[in-house]
N, C-alpha and C positions, 0 to 999 in steps of 0.2 A: 539540608539534604543529607540524611544520615550516612549513606554509603560513601559520600565523597568528602566528608569532613576533613579539613586540613590539607586538601589537595589544591595547589595553586593552579589557577586557570589562566593560561597564557596563550599567545598565538590567536588572538581574538577573532580573526576572520573566519575561523572554523568553528569555534566553540560558542561565541556569543553574538556575533553580528553578521551582517551581510556584506561587509566591505570587500571590494574587489581587488584591493592592493595585494601584491604578492606577499607571502609570509616572509617576514624579515628574520625569523629564527634560523638556526642551522637546520639542514635538511632532516636531521634526526629529531628535531624539536617536538613535533606532533607525535611522532612514533613513541618517544620517551614518555610524553604526557599521557598518551593513550594507554601505555602499559601501566602507568601510575594509577589511572582510573580503574583499570581492570584489576590490578593488584589490591586496590583499596576496597573492592567489593567482595563481601562474603555472602554467598547465597543463603538467604534466610530460609527460603522454601523454594523447591523446584516447581515452577509453574507449568512445566511441560507434562502433559497428561493429567493436569489438575482438574478435578470435577467439583465445581462449586455446588452448594446446596440447591436443590431444584426449586424452581419458581413456577407455580401453577399459572399465574398471570404475570406477565412481564410488563411493568410500568415503564414506558419509553419517553424520553425527552430528547429533542433534536436541537442542536446548536448550529446555526448556519442554514439559511433557506434561500440561497442564491441559485446556484446551478445544480449541485448534486443533492442537496438536502430534500427538496420536494420529491425526487424520485425514490429515495430511501423511505421517506415518510409514507408514500402511497403503497410501496411494497409491504412495509410493516403493517399498514392498516388492513391488508388483505389476509393476514395470518391470524388464525384463531389463537386465543390466549394472550393477545397483545392489547394493551390499553395505552394509547398515545395521550399522555397527560399534560405535556408542556412543549411549547415551541419557542425558539429564541432566535432573533436576528436583530442586529443593531438598527437596521432600516425597518421602520414600522410597516411600510407597504409590502415588503417581502414576507414578513410574518403574517400579515392579514391575508395576503394572497394565498399563502400555503394553507391557512386554516379553512379558507373557502373551498379548497379542493376536497376537504373532508366532509362537506355538506352531504347529508343523507346517510352517513355512516354512524356507527355508535361511538365515534371519537369526538370529544369536545375539549380540546386542549386549552390550557391557559397560555396566554401570550406574554413573553418577556421581550421588551425592546426599549430603545431610546438612549442607551449609553453603553460604553465599552466594557463595563463590569457586570452588566445585568445577567449575563450567562451564569454567574456564580449562584444566583438565586435558584435557577433551574436545578443545578447540581445539588442544592441543599434540600430540595423537597423530599419529604418522606415517602411519597407515592411514586418515586422514580427508582427503578432498579437498574436501568440500562440507559446510558447516555451515548447518543450518536453525534459525532463531531464532524461537520462538513464545512468548516471555515477555511480560509487560506492556510496552507500547510505549516507556515511558521508559527501558527497559534495552536496546533494540534497537541503538542506535548503538554503544554501548560494546562490546557483544558482537560485532557485525559487524566493527568496527575490529580487535579483538583477533584474531578469526579470520583476517582478511586479513593482519595482521602476522605470523601464524604459517603463512602459505602456503596458506590455504584460500580457496576461493570461498565467498560467503555469500549467504543470502537470508533476509529477515525478513518476518514478518507486518506488517500496516500499523499505524502509520506507521513508516517507516524511521528517522527522526530527529525529536526533539521540540523542538529548539532550532536557531537559525541556526548557532551555533558547532558543534553536532554535525553539521549538514548539511555544512559546509565540511570538517570533520575526516574524514567518511566519503569525500568526494570526493578529498581529498588522499591518503588512504590507498589508495584504489582505484587512483589514477593512479600512485602510487609503487610499489605492489606488483604492479600489473597483474593484480589478481584481481577477478573479477566481484562485484558487490554489487547484488542485485535485490530489489525489494519485491514481495511476493506479492499483487498486486492481482487476485484471482480473477474479479472482474466483467468484466475485459477478455477473459476466455476463455469466457464463455457463448456459446451459439450465436447468439443475437440480436446480441451485441456484435461477433462475428467477421463475421457476414453484413453488418451495416451498415458496418463498417470497410472491407470489400471493395467495397461499393457506393460509398462515399465516395471511395475511391482510384480507382475507375473513372469518377468524375465524375457519378454519378447525382444527387447533391444540388446540383451546381454549386459555386459558392464558398460555403463554410460561413461564416455570419454570426454565429451565436449557438449556445450550448449550455446546456442546463439539466441539473443533476445534483444528487444529494443522497442522504442516508441518513435515511430516515424510519422509525423503528421504536421503539415504546414499550419502554423497558428499565427502567422503574421497579421492577418485581418483581425482575429480575435484579440491579440495582444495589444494592438494599437486602437482598438475600439474604445470609445469613451464610456460605454455602458455595459460591456460584456462582463468585466470583472470589477468588483468593488475596489475603489481607491487605486485602480490601475495596478493591482498588486502583482500580477504576473509580469507585467512590463518592468516593474521595479526589480523583481528578482532577476530578470534577464540583464538588467543594467547594473546589478550589484553583486552577482555571484558568478563564479566559473564552475566548470565541472558538469556532471550529469545531474541536473536539478529535477529530474522526473524519472528515476530509475526503475520504477516498480513493474510497469506493464511488461509481461513476458518473463521478467526476472524471477518473480515469485514462483511461477510455474516451473522454471528450470530448477530453482532451489528445491522445490518439492520432488521433482523427478530424481534429483541427486541425494535426497534425504539429508539435506543440510540441517544441522542441529540435531540430527538423529542418526548418527553413524559417520557423518562427515561434517566438516565446517569450512567456512570461508577463511582463507589463510591471508592472502595479500592481494593488492591490486596495483595496476599501473594505468594512468588515465592520460589520454592524448586528445587535444582539442584543436580544431581548425581556428583560424582567426574569424572575426565577424565580417562577412561579405555582404550583409544586407540590413540588419536592424539599425545600425548607426546611421546609415544613409537614409533610411526611411524616416528616422526621428528628425534628422536635419531638414529633410524635405518638408515634413509636416510643420515643423517649428517655424519655417520661413513664412508661412501664411497663417499660423494659428499659435498664439502665445501659450495655449494650454500645453503644448508639447515642448516648450523651451527648456523645462527642467531635465528633459531626456536627451537634448541635442548633443551634449558633450559627454554622455555616459560611455564607459568602456564596456560595451555589451559583450556577453559571452559569445564564444564562437558558434558558428552554424551547426557543427557536428561534433559531438563528444563521443569518443570510443574508449571504453574502459575494459581492460583485460584482467580477469580474476583467476587465481589458482586456488584450489581447495587443498585441504590437508591430505586428502587421499590421492592427489595428483591430477584431478580433473581440471579442465579449464572452461571459462565462461567469457563470452564477449557480450558486453552490454552497450547498446548505442542509443543516443538520443539526438533527434534532429527535428526541430519544429519550425524551420525557416526555409529550407530549400524546396524547390518545386518538384515533387514526385508523389506518386499515389500514397495514401495513408497505409502504413504497414506496421502492425504489432508483431514484430518478428518472433517466431517460436520455432526453434530447431534443436533437435537432439540427435547426437551421433554416438552409436554404441558399437560393440564388438560383433553384434549379430544383426543389427538393423539400424535404420535412421528414419527420422520423420521431419518434414518441413511443413509448418502450418501456414505460413504466409510467404509470399502472396498466394491467395487461393487459386486453384483448389489445393487442399492439403494433400501431401504425397508421402508415401512410405516406400522405403527401399529395404530389401532383404539380402542384397548381395551386389555383385558388380554389374548386373544386367540392367541397371536403371530403376525407374520407379515402377511399382506394380500397377496393374490396370485399375481403372475406376471400379470395375465390378469386384475385384478382389479387395480393394480398399473398403468398399461398402460392406462386404461380408465380414471383414475383420472388425469394422466399427460395430456391427450388430452383435458379434461374438463378445466383444470386450466392453460394451456399454455397461457401466456399473449400476448396481441397484439404486444408488442415490439419484442418478439421472432418470431412471425409469420411474421412480417414486414421484419425482417432481413433475414428470410428464403427466402422470395420472392426476395429480392434484391440480395442475394447471387446467386440465380439461374440465374438471369439476367446477373450478372457479371462473372459467372463461378468460384466464390470463394468458399472456404470451410468455413462453418459457425463455428465460435469459439468464446470464450470469448474475446480474444484480438480484433478481428474484430468488434464484436458487441459493445464493449466498445468504440472503436475509432469512429465508425460511429455515435453512439448516442452523444458522446461528441461534435463532429463537428456539428451534427444536432442541438444541443442546442445552440452552439455559433452562427450558421447561422440564427437561429430563435429567438434569444434573449430570451432564456429560462434558468431557473436555471439548473445547472449541477446536475447529479444524486447524487453525493457526493460532499460535500463542504469542505472548509478548516478545519472546526471543526471536521469533520469525520477524515480527514487525520491526524491531530495532536493527536486526542484522541486515534486512533488506534496505531499510532507510539509511543506514550508515554509509551506503555507497555515495550518497549526496555529499556530505562533508569531506569524506576521504578522497573522492575524485577531485573535489575542488582544490584540496591541498596538493595533490599530485600535479594537477595542471599548473598551479602557481609555482611549483618547484621543478619545472622542466621534466615533468612526467617521472619523477622519482617514485620508486615503489614504496608503498605504505602498508603496514600490517593491518588487518581487519580484526577488531577485538572479538574475543570469545565471550559473548554475553551470557553463555550458559556456565561459564567458569569450569569447564571440564565435563559437565554433565552430558554434553553431546555424544560422548562415547557410549553411553548406556541408555539415553532417552529413546523411548518407543514412539512410533508414529501416532500422532493425534487423530488424523483424519481417517474415518472408517467409511470406505467407499461402499461397503456392503450394507451399511446402516443396520448392523446386527442389533444395536440398541437404539431406542428412540424411533424417529420416523413416524410417530403417531400424531404429530401436530397437523391439524387440518388447515385448509384454505377456505376463505369465505367467498361467496359469490360476489363478483364485481358489481358495484352500483352503477 
């Protein structure tokens, strides 16, 4: 790994493994190591605003066809200028099932399956331009790096990287190969998110002071299900890591609202976590009657609720929360508070405040929504009507990503966004394991954040000419 040569990797629970034991180094250990990693990296090429050579037809390969992969596959199949040439999953039945979903379309992908290394063959194909990775997140960085090293653009489900070492490796590879690497944060593409981002850019909220974000959804049933997640991988993560292990939903949107990596950057965080009041008890209860669960009965599960507080270099604050075990309604928290106004997206209905008199009326909210709906959303609405598709964040995200590749435009989010947002996972883990000690967040742009321009063009002044196909 060129950019990290000679740097000793210590404090393994953060950088290489999933061990849940507290870090035995001094509290400054990871902080010093993180600075070493940052100092060792020389920016070969600034990927922010980078426009790769245009692709008339985008050859797509998808790795991972369990939960998210088929959804991305079907969305990509409905976009003109896309050719799905390969599908990969270690489980043959998953790959075969996904291919059957493409029956009646003009896509006839080759299947790769049967062993843990077969995904590399997909990345090596000459007719693949773009690899979508939807495997468990601890595999994402390795697969994205391999894809870029073999001349492919890459996009992964959340998170992009699970350790600081992986974050820097992904950045180094993207800069060296000049291949895009984007994290698929679909909450950034919901209509609410896009409208509010447009309002923020036009100064509606004034100077943004604070953001609230989080992923609140009870996953107890899913995590203990024998057939929901391959190899029980989510349950294993809950039993082997602390901290916010799923920080992206809502957080990416807040980062965009604050122009993180483009005029501001994440500075440091403090992470606090409750004890586990539920998962360990459930594991013991199940293990008492089913030997399948015995390996989980003595795990030191992460706490029910993790709350991380972040400060930016410009003095803003962000609260990021993750809770997948308590019993409350699902809530992808999205809140922004500024000097001229505030918005709270969840729980619905979304609300806006312009002063001290409370929330504006639903009628005024609707008028503001109509006024500030950006062209990119209007364009997607038009295309969806033609194709017969339902508009959603996933579809809009995939359409614009393909549209940018076909027109040789910068992607909406770049590699620095992906690793900055993902770094909250290992950094929050370290903070929790060290009595909520503060930890600096690396500057993956190595100072370029001060002059980087916005990637995402809500007006779609360029591009926007990619068509949608009729649904079969």
